[in-house]
PyMOL commands that place a pseudoatom at each C-alpha (Angstrom):
pseudoatom trace, name=CA, resn=MET, resi=1, chain=A, elem=C, hetatm=0, pos=[209.631, -39.362, 81.808]
pseudoatom trace, name=CA, resn=HIS, resi=2, chain=A, elem=C, hetatm=0, pos=[210.503, -35.930, 83.108]
pseudoatom trace, name=CA, resn=SER, resi=3, chain=A, elem=C, hetatm=0, pos=[209.636, -32.814, 81.139]
pseudoatom trace, name=CA, resn=GLU, resi=4, chain=A, elem=C, hetatm=0, pos=[209.877, -29.165, 81.978]
pseudoatom trace, name=CA, resn=ILE, resi=5, chain=A, elem=C, hetatm=0, pos=[208.332, -26.031, 80.552]
pseudoatom trace, name=CA, resn=ALA, resi=6, chain=A, elem=C, hetatm=0, pos=[209.210, -22.535, 81.767]
pseudoatom trace, name=CA, resn=ILE, resi=7, chain=A, elem=C, hetatm=0, pos=[208.531, -18.860, 81.219]
pseudoatom trace, name=CA, resn=ASP, resi=8, chain=A, elem=C, hetatm=0, pos=[209.903, -15.534, 82.470]
pseudoatom trace, name=CA, resn=ILE, resi=9, chain=A, elem=C, hetatm=0, pos=[207.342, -13.053, 83.783]
pseudoatom trace, name=CA, resn=ASP, resi=10, chain=A, elem=C, hetatm=0, pos=[207.810, -9.319, 84.369]
pseudoatom trace, name=CA, resn=ALA, resi=11, chain=A, elem=C, hetatm=0, pos=[205.784, -9.304, 87.583]
pseudoatom trace, name=CA, resn=PRO, resi=12, chain=A, elem=C, hetatm=0, pos=[206.555, -10.194, 91.210]
pseudoatom trace, name=CA, resn=ALA, resi=13, chain=A, elem=C, hetatm=0, pos=[206.566, -13.884, 92.123]
pseudoatom trace, name=CA, resn=ASP, resi=14, chain=A, elem=C, hetatm=0, pos=[204.035, -13.297, 94.917]
pseudoatom trace, name=CA, resn=LEU, resi=15, chain=A, elem=C, hetatm=0, pos=[201.591, -11.756, 92.431]
pseudoatom trace, name=CA, resn=VAL, resi=16, chain=A, elem=C, hetatm=0, pos=[201.935, -14.714, 90.048]
pseudoatom trace, name=CA, resn=PHE, resi=17, chain=A, elem=C, hetatm=0, pos=[201.376, -17.119, 92.946]
pseudoatom trace, name=CA, resn=ALA, resi=18, chain=A, elem=C, hetatm=0, pos=[198.323, -15.134, 94.088]
pseudoatom trace, name=CA, resn=LEU, resi=19, chain=A, elem=C, hetatm=0, pos=[196.815, -15.392, 90.600]
pseudoatom trace, name=CA, resn=ALA, resi=20, chain=A, elem=C, hetatm=0, pos=[197.607, -19.084, 90.066]
pseudoatom trace, name=CA, resn=HIS, resi=21, chain=A, elem=C, hetatm=0, pos=[197.275, -20.839, 93.433]
pseudoatom trace, name=CA, resn=ASP, resi=22, chain=A, elem=C, hetatm=0, pos=[193.472, -21.210, 93.537]
pseudoatom trace, name=CA, resn=VAL, resi=23, chain=A, elem=C, hetatm=0, pos=[193.092, -23.720, 90.709]
pseudoatom trace, name=CA, resn=ARG, resi=24, chain=A, elem=C, hetatm=0, pos=[189.300, -23.710, 91.113]
pseudoatom trace, name=CA, resn=ARG, resi=25, chain=A, elem=C, hetatm=0, pos=[189.373, -20.248, 89.473]
pseudoatom trace, name=CA, resn=TRP, resi=26, chain=A, elem=C, hetatm=0, pos=[191.354, -21.366, 86.434]
pseudoatom trace, name=CA, resn=SER, resi=27, chain=A, elem=C, hetatm=0, pos=[188.288, -21.800, 84.227]
pseudoatom trace, name=CA, resn=SER, resi=28, chain=A, elem=C, hetatm=0, pos=[187.425, -18.149, 84.986]
pseudoatom trace, name=CA, resn=LEU, resi=29, chain=A, elem=C, hetatm=0, pos=[190.957, -16.884, 84.340]
pseudoatom trace, name=CA, resn=LEU, resi=30, chain=A, elem=C, hetatm=0, pos=[192.180, -19.095, 81.493]
pseudoatom trace, name=CA, resn=PRO, resi=31, chain=A, elem=C, hetatm=0, pos=[190.169, -19.035, 78.250]
pseudoatom trace, name=CA, resn=HIS, resi=32, chain=A, elem=C, hetatm=0, pos=[191.317, -22.537, 77.225]
pseudoatom trace, name=CA, resn=TYR, resi=33, chain=A, elem=C, hetatm=0, pos=[190.041, -24.077, 80.488]
pseudoatom trace, name=CA, resn=LEU, resi=34, chain=A, elem=C, hetatm=0, pos=[186.401, -25.110, 80.295]
pseudoatom trace, name=CA, resn=ARG, resi=35, chain=A, elem=C, hetatm=0, pos=[186.154, -26.445, 83.844]
pseudoatom trace, name=CA, resn=SER, resi=36, chain=A, elem=C, hetatm=0, pos=[188.131, -26.489, 87.087]
pseudoatom trace, name=CA, resn=ARG, resi=37, chain=A, elem=C, hetatm=0, pos=[185.957, -27.554, 89.983]
pseudoatom trace, name=CA, resn=SER, resi=38, chain=A, elem=C, hetatm=0, pos=[186.207, -29.476, 93.236]
pseudoatom trace, name=CA, resn=ILE, resi=39, chain=A, elem=C, hetatm=0, pos=[184.847, -33.016, 93.109]
pseudoatom trace, name=CA, resn=ASP, resi=40, chain=A, elem=C, hetatm=0, pos=[182.493, -33.975, 95.956]
pseudoatom trace, name=CA, resn=GLY, resi=41, chain=A, elem=C, hetatm=0, pos=[184.653, -32.181, 98.518]
pseudoatom trace, name=CA, resn=THR, resi=42, chain=A, elem=C, hetatm=0, pos=[186.941, -35.206, 98.868]
pseudoatom trace, name=CA, resn=LEU, resi=43, chain=A, elem=C, hetatm=0, pos=[190.674, -35.666, 98.538]
pseudoatom trace, name=CA, resn=GLY, resi=44, chain=A, elem=C, hetatm=0, pos=[190.415, -38.979, 96.711]
pseudoatom trace, name=CA, resn=ASP, resi=45, chain=A, elem=C, hetatm=0, pos=[191.544, -41.012, 99.728]
pseudoatom trace, name=CA, resn=GLY, resi=46, chain=A, elem=C, hetatm=0, pos=[188.337, -40.835, 101.769]
pseudoatom trace, name=CA, resn=ARG, resi=47, chain=A, elem=C, hetatm=0, pos=[189.190, -37.650, 103.693]
pseudoatom trace, name=CA, resn=ARG, resi=48, chain=A, elem=C, hetatm=0, pos=[187.046, -34.598, 103.121]
pseudoatom trace, name=CA, resn=SER, resi=49, chain=A, elem=C, hetatm=0, pos=[188.664, -31.459, 101.756]
pseudoatom trace, name=CA, resn=ASP, resi=50, chain=A, elem=C, hetatm=0, pos=[187.380, -29.435, 104.714]
pseudoatom trace, name=CA, resn=GLU, resi=51, chain=A, elem=C, hetatm=0, pos=[189.662, -31.586, 106.913]
pseudoatom trace, name=CA, resn=GLN, resi=52, chain=A, elem=C, hetatm=0, pos=[192.642, -30.487, 104.827]
pseudoatom trace, name=CA, resn=PRO, resi=53, chain=A, elem=C, hetatm=0, pos=[191.498, -27.323, 103.000]
pseudoatom trace, name=CA, resn=GLU, resi=54, chain=A, elem=C, hetatm=0, pos=[194.808, -26.766, 101.206]
pseudoatom trace, name=CA, resn=SER, resi=55, chain=A, elem=C, hetatm=0, pos=[194.389, -30.074, 99.317]
pseudoatom trace, name=CA, resn=ARG, resi=56, chain=A, elem=C, hetatm=0, pos=[191.447, -31.103, 97.161]
pseudoatom trace, name=CA, resn=VAL, resi=57, chain=A, elem=C, hetatm=0, pos=[190.582, -33.133, 94.089]
pseudoatom trace, name=CA, resn=ILE, resi=58, chain=A, elem=C, hetatm=0, pos=[189.849, -30.936, 91.097]
pseudoatom trace, name=CA, resn=GLU, resi=59, chain=A, elem=C, hetatm=0, pos=[188.282, -31.955, 87.813]
pseudoatom trace, name=CA, resn=PHE, resi=60, chain=A, elem=C, hetatm=0, pos=[189.871, -30.096, 84.918]
pseudoatom trace, name=CA, resn=VAL, resi=61, chain=A, elem=C, hetatm=0, pos=[188.725, -29.825, 81.319]
pseudoatom trace, name=CA, resn=ALA, resi=62, chain=A, elem=C, hetatm=0, pos=[190.873, -27.805, 78.929]
pseudoatom trace, name=CA, resn=ARG, resi=63, chain=A, elem=C, hetatm=0, pos=[190.901, -27.293, 75.178]
pseudoatom trace, name=CA, resn=ARG, resi=64, chain=A, elem=C, hetatm=0, pos=[193.932, -28.366, 73.201]
pseudoatom trace, name=CA, resn=PRO, resi=65, chain=A, elem=C, hetatm=0, pos=[194.094, -26.660, 69.796]
pseudoatom trace, name=CA, resn=VAL, resi=66, chain=A, elem=C, hetatm=0, pos=[194.116, -29.143, 66.917]
pseudoatom trace, name=CA, resn=ILE, resi=67, chain=A, elem=C, hetatm=0, pos=[193.732, -26.778, 63.964]
pseudoatom trace, name=CA, resn=PRO, resi=68, chain=A, elem=C, hetatm=0, pos=[193.949, -23.303, 65.518]
pseudoatom trace, name=CA, resn=TRP, resi=69, chain=A, elem=C, hetatm=0, pos=[193.186, -21.307, 62.364]
pseudoatom trace, name=CA, resn=LEU, resi=70, chain=A, elem=C, hetatm=0, pos=[189.867, -23.198, 62.064]
pseudoatom trace, name=CA, resn=GLY, resi=71, chain=A, elem=C, hetatm=0, pos=[189.119, -22.911, 65.777]
pseudoatom trace, name=CA, resn=LEU, resi=72, chain=A, elem=C, hetatm=0, pos=[189.158, -26.702, 66.088]
pseudoatom trace, name=CA, resn=ASP, resi=73, chain=A, elem=C, hetatm=0, pos=[189.980, -27.781, 69.638]
pseudoatom trace, name=CA, resn=LEU, resi=74, chain=A, elem=C, hetatm=0, pos=[190.042, -31.129, 71.403]
pseudoatom trace, name=CA, resn=PRO, resi=75, chain=A, elem=C, hetatm=0, pos=[188.683, -31.235, 74.967]
pseudoatom trace, name=CA, resn=VAL, resi=76, chain=A, elem=C, hetatm=0, pos=[191.064, -32.912, 77.412]
pseudoatom trace, name=CA, resn=ALA, resi=77, chain=A, elem=C, hetatm=0, pos=[189.869, -33.983, 80.883]
pseudoatom trace, name=CA, resn=TRP, resi=78, chain=A, elem=C, hetatm=0, pos=[191.709, -35.141, 84.005]
pseudoatom trace, name=CA, resn=ARG, resi=79, chain=A, elem=C, hetatm=0, pos=[191.446, -35.096, 87.784]
pseudoatom trace, name=CA, resn=SER, resi=80, chain=A, elem=C, hetatm=0, pos=[194.202, -34.064, 90.151]
pseudoatom trace, name=CA, resn=ARG, resi=81, chain=A, elem=C, hetatm=0, pos=[194.712, -33.908, 93.868]
pseudoatom trace, name=CA, resn=THR, resi=82, chain=A, elem=C, hetatm=0, pos=[196.043, -30.376, 94.240]
pseudoatom trace, name=CA, resn=TRP, resi=83, chain=A, elem=C, hetatm=0, pos=[197.702, -28.386, 96.986]
pseudoatom trace, name=CA, resn=HIS, resi=84, chain=A, elem=C, hetatm=0, pos=[199.969, -25.383, 97.310]
pseudoatom trace, name=CA, resn=ASP, resi=85, chain=A, elem=C, hetatm=0, pos=[202.601, -23.916, 99.614]
pseudoatom trace, name=CA, resn=ALA, resi=86, chain=A, elem=C, hetatm=0, pos=[202.610, -20.125, 99.850]
pseudoatom trace, name=CA, resn=ALA, resi=87, chain=A, elem=C, hetatm=0, pos=[205.980, -20.029, 101.652]
pseudoatom trace, name=CA, resn=THR, resi=88, chain=A, elem=C, hetatm=0, pos=[207.785, -21.651, 98.706]
pseudoatom trace, name=CA, resn=ARG, resi=89, chain=A, elem=C, hetatm=0, pos=[205.340, -20.492, 95.995]
pseudoatom trace, name=CA, resn=ARG, resi=90, chain=A, elem=C, hetatm=0, pos=[204.790, -24.073, 94.827]
pseudoatom trace, name=CA, resn=LEU, resi=91, chain=A, elem=C, hetatm=0, pos=[201.684, -25.607, 93.279]
pseudoatom trace, name=CA, resn=ARG, resi=92, chain=A, elem=C, hetatm=0, pos=[201.449, -29.399, 93.311]
pseudoatom trace, name=CA, resn=PHE, resi=93, chain=A, elem=C, hetatm=0, pos=[199.240, -31.756, 91.328]
pseudoatom trace, name=CA, resn=HIS, resi=94, chain=A, elem=C, hetatm=0, pos=[198.959, -35.533, 91.450]
pseudoatom trace, name=CA, resn=HIS, resi=95, chain=A, elem=C, hetatm=0, pos=[196.792, -36.767, 88.570]
pseudoatom trace, name=CA, resn=THR, resi=96, chain=A, elem=C, hetatm=0, pos=[194.277, -39.325, 89.823]
pseudoatom trace, name=CA, resn=ALA, resi=97, chain=A, elem=C, hetatm=0, pos=[192.222, -39.989, 86.681]
pseudoatom trace, name=CA, resn=GLY, resi=98, chain=A, elem=C, hetatm=0, pos=[192.455, -39.717, 82.924]
pseudoatom trace, name=CA, resn=VAL, resi=99, chain=A, elem=C, hetatm=0, pos=[195.216, -40.679, 80.528]
pseudoatom trace, name=CA, resn=THR, resi=100, chain=A, elem=C, hetatm=0, pos=[197.679, -38.840, 82.775]
pseudoatom trace, name=CA, resn=ARG, resi=101, chain=A, elem=C, hetatm=0, pos=[196.799, -40.849, 85.913]
pseudoatom trace, name=CA, resn=GLY, resi=102, chain=A, elem=C, hetatm=0, pos=[199.902, -41.023, 88.127]
pseudoatom trace, name=CA, resn=MET, resi=103, chain=A, elem=C, hetatm=0, pos=[201.528, -37.876, 86.708]
pseudoatom trace, name=CA, resn=ASP, resi=104, chain=A, elem=C, hetatm=0, pos=[203.131, -35.592, 89.291]
pseudoatom trace, name=CA, resn=VAL, resi=105, chain=A, elem=C, hetatm=0, pos=[203.327, -31.899, 88.474]
pseudoatom trace, name=CA, resn=THR, resi=106, chain=A, elem=C, hetatm=0, pos=[205.122, -29.145, 90.367]
pseudoatom trace, name=CA, resn=TRP, resi=107, chain=A, elem=C, hetatm=0, pos=[204.946, -25.443, 89.627]
pseudoatom trace, name=CA, resn=ARG, resi=108, chain=A, elem=C, hetatm=0, pos=[207.941, -23.467, 90.926]
pseudoatom trace, name=CA, resn=ILE, resi=109, chain=A, elem=C, hetatm=0, pos=[207.478, -19.699, 90.968]
pseudoatom trace, name=CA, resn=GLU, resi=110, chain=A, elem=C, hetatm=0, pos=[210.921, -18.229, 91.667]
pseudoatom trace, name=CA, resn=PRO, resi=111, chain=A, elem=C, hetatm=0, pos=[211.760, -14.523, 91.986]
pseudoatom trace, name=CA, resn=THR, resi=112, chain=A, elem=C, hetatm=0, pos=[214.463, -13.236, 89.654]
pseudoatom trace, name=CA, resn=GLY, resi=113, chain=A, elem=C, hetatm=0, pos=[214.182, -9.649, 90.901]
pseudoatom trace, name=CA, resn=PRO, resi=114, chain=A, elem=C, hetatm=0, pos=[211.784, -7.475, 92.886]
pseudoatom trace, name=CA, resn=ALA, resi=115, chain=A, elem=C, hetatm=0, pos=[209.349, -7.289, 89.971]
pseudoatom trace, name=CA, resn=SER, resi=116, chain=A, elem=C, hetatm=0, pos=[210.150, -10.400, 87.929]
pseudoatom trace, name=CA, resn=CYS, resi=117, chain=A, elem=C, hetatm=0, pos=[210.076, -14.161, 88.243]
pseudoatom trace, name=CA, resn=HIS, resi=118, chain=A, elem=C, hetatm=0, pos=[210.753, -17.435, 86.481]
pseudoatom trace, name=CA, resn=VAL, resi=119, chain=A, elem=C, hetatm=0, pos=[207.995, -20.064, 86.477]
pseudoatom trace, name=CA, resn=VAL, resi=120, chain=A, elem=C, hetatm=0, pos=[208.862, -23.704, 85.839]
pseudoatom trace, name=CA, resn=ILE, resi=121, chain=A, elem=C, hetatm=0, pos=[206.375, -26.549, 85.511]
pseudoatom trace, name=CA, resn=ASP, resi=122, chain=A, elem=C, hetatm=0, pos=[207.908, -29.992, 86.062]
pseudoatom trace, name=CA, resn=HIS, resi=123, chain=A, elem=C, hetatm=0, pos=[205.982, -33.046, 84.848]
pseudoatom trace, name=CA, resn=ASP, resi=124, chain=A, elem=C, hetatm=0, pos=[206.962, -36.550, 85.965]
pseudoatom trace, name=CA, resn=PHE, resi=125, chain=A, elem=C, hetatm=0, pos=[205.047, -39.354, 84.286]
pseudoatom trace, name=CA, resn=ALA, resi=126, chain=A, elem=C, hetatm=0, pos=[205.738, -43.095, 84.144]
pseudoatom trace, name=CA, resn=PRO, resi=127, chain=A, elem=C, hetatm=0, pos=[202.789, -44.864, 82.504]
pseudoatom trace, name=CA, resn=ARG, resi=128, chain=A, elem=C, hetatm=0, pos=[202.739, -48.649, 82.107]
pseudoatom trace, name=CA, resn=LEU, resi=129, chain=A, elem=C, hetatm=0, pos=[203.505, -48.237, 78.413]
pseudoatom trace, name=CA, resn=PRO, resi=130, chain=A, elem=C, hetatm=0, pos=[206.559, -45.939, 78.302]
pseudoatom trace, name=CA, resn=PHE, resi=131, chain=A, elem=C, hetatm=0, pos=[205.912, -44.599, 74.777]
pseudoatom trace, name=CA, resn=VAL, resi=132, chain=A, elem=C, hetatm=0, pos=[202.632, -43.101, 76.032]
pseudoatom trace, name=CA, resn=ALA, resi=133, chain=A, elem=C, hetatm=0, pos=[204.584, -40.539, 78.102]
pseudoatom trace, name=CA, resn=ALA, resi=134, chain=A, elem=C, hetatm=0, pos=[206.188, -38.955, 75.025]
pseudoatom trace, name=CA, resn=ILE, resi=135, chain=A, elem=C, hetatm=0, pos=[202.852, -38.806, 73.188]
pseudoatom trace, name=CA, resn=VAL, resi=136, chain=A, elem=C, hetatm=0, pos=[201.081, -37.230, 76.156]
pseudoatom trace, name=CA, resn=ASP, resi=137, chain=A, elem=C, hetatm=0, pos=[203.913, -34.716, 76.639]
pseudoatom trace, name=CA, resn=ARG, resi=138, chain=A, elem=C, hetatm=0, pos=[204.058, -33.679, 72.979]
pseudoatom trace, name=CA, resn=TRP, resi=139, chain=A, elem=C, hetatm=0, pos=[200.358, -33.569, 72.156]
pseudoatom trace, name=CA, resn=PHE, resi=140, chain=A, elem=C, hetatm=0, pos=[198.705, -32.598, 75.436]
pseudoatom trace, name=CA, resn=THR, resi=141, chain=A, elem=C, hetatm=0, pos=[200.943, -31.533, 78.321]
pseudoatom trace, name=CA, resn=ARG, resi=142, chain=A, elem=C, hetatm=0, pos=[203.127, -29.031, 76.451]
pseudoatom trace, name=CA, resn=PRO, resi=143, chain=A, elem=C, hetatm=0, pos=[200.366, -27.310, 74.452]
pseudoatom trace, name=CA, resn=ILE, resi=144, chain=A, elem=C, hetatm=0, pos=[198.070, -26.913, 77.468]
pseudoatom trace, name=CA, resn=ALA, resi=145, chain=A, elem=C, hetatm=0, pos=[200.822, -25.979, 79.963]
pseudoatom trace, name=CA, resn=GLY, resi=146, chain=A, elem=C, hetatm=0, pos=[202.330, -23.555, 77.447]
pseudoatom trace, name=CA, resn=ARG, resi=147, chain=A, elem=C, hetatm=0, pos=[199.008, -21.738, 76.988]
pseudoatom trace, name=CA, resn=THR, resi=148, chain=A, elem=C, hetatm=0, pos=[198.484, -21.735, 80.746]
pseudoatom trace, name=CA, resn=LEU, resi=149, chain=A, elem=C, hetatm=0, pos=[201.877, -20.129, 81.415]
pseudoatom trace, name=CA, resn=ALA, resi=150, chain=A, elem=C, hetatm=0, pos=[201.441, -17.586, 78.608]
pseudoatom trace, name=CA, resn=THR, resi=151, chain=A, elem=C, hetatm=0, pos=[198.027, -16.567, 79.930]
pseudoatom trace, name=CA, resn=PHE, resi=152, chain=A, elem=C, hetatm=0, pos=[199.254, -16.212, 83.518]
pseudoatom trace, name=CA, resn=ARG, resi=153, chain=A, elem=C, hetatm=0, pos=[202.165, -14.115, 82.214]
pseudoatom trace, name=CA, resn=ALA, resi=154, chain=A, elem=C, hetatm=0, pos=[199.743, -11.802, 80.385]
pseudoatom trace, name=CA, resn=LEU, resi=155, chain=A, elem=C, hetatm=0, pos=[197.486, -11.534, 83.451]
pseudoatom trace, name=CA, resn=ALA, resi=156, chain=A, elem=C, hetatm=0, pos=[200.326, -10.880, 85.903]
pseudoatom trace, name=CA, resn=GLU, resi=157, chain=A, elem=C, hetatm=0, pos=[202.091, -8.363, 83.672]
pseudoatom trace, name=CA, resn=THR, resi=158, chain=A, elem=C, hetatm=0, pos=[198.807, -6.517, 83.088]
pseudoatom trace, name=CA, resn=VAL, resi=159, chain=A, elem=C, hetatm=0, pos=[197.982, -6.395, 86.806]
pseudoatom trace, name=CA, resn=HIS, resi=160, chain=A, elem=C, hetatm=0, pos=[201.546, -5.409, 87.722]
pseudoatom trace, name=CA, resn=GLY, resi=161, chain=A, elem=C, hetatm=0, pos=[201.623, -2.688, 85.075]
pseudoatom trace, name=CA, resn=THR, resi=162, chain=A, elem=C, hetatm=0, pos=[198.384, -1.162, 86.357]
pseudoatom trace, name=CA, resn=PRO, resi=163, chain=A, elem=C, hetatm=0, pos=[199.000, 1.823, 88.668]
for i in range(1, 163): cmd.bond("trace and resi %d" % i, "trace and resi %d" % (i + 1))
show_as sticks, trace
zoom trace
């Protein structure tokens, strides 16, 4: 299953990339992320992350609102091998653990002007039981990715608007 979520941001693409590319900082930047930390310094295939510093396995825990007006959230955890490419302003994630194991995610941060950009998150997921993909997309991927994009938009637009 392929799904896509996108947002327009009134800030330069390079600024958005600078804010988003270090996923280890997400739990400091995004209020719905409880944890985003490197796991044992490995890439998940036996190599150490210091051998390939642009790629590492990150453990994420985020809150997915269940009943927002009551403040009731559901913690969602997964691990991803992550890397980025500054030249193309891409973030890449390959989920290695959790319900989303095997999911491939690509962030594309594309300039639409000198001080604006369009950010697209592509999710490709083919679990053994196909109906699981639609459930995961509807109840977890979209709510968490949507909050993530909205928060990065607010951060980037605030930073860009600051003289």
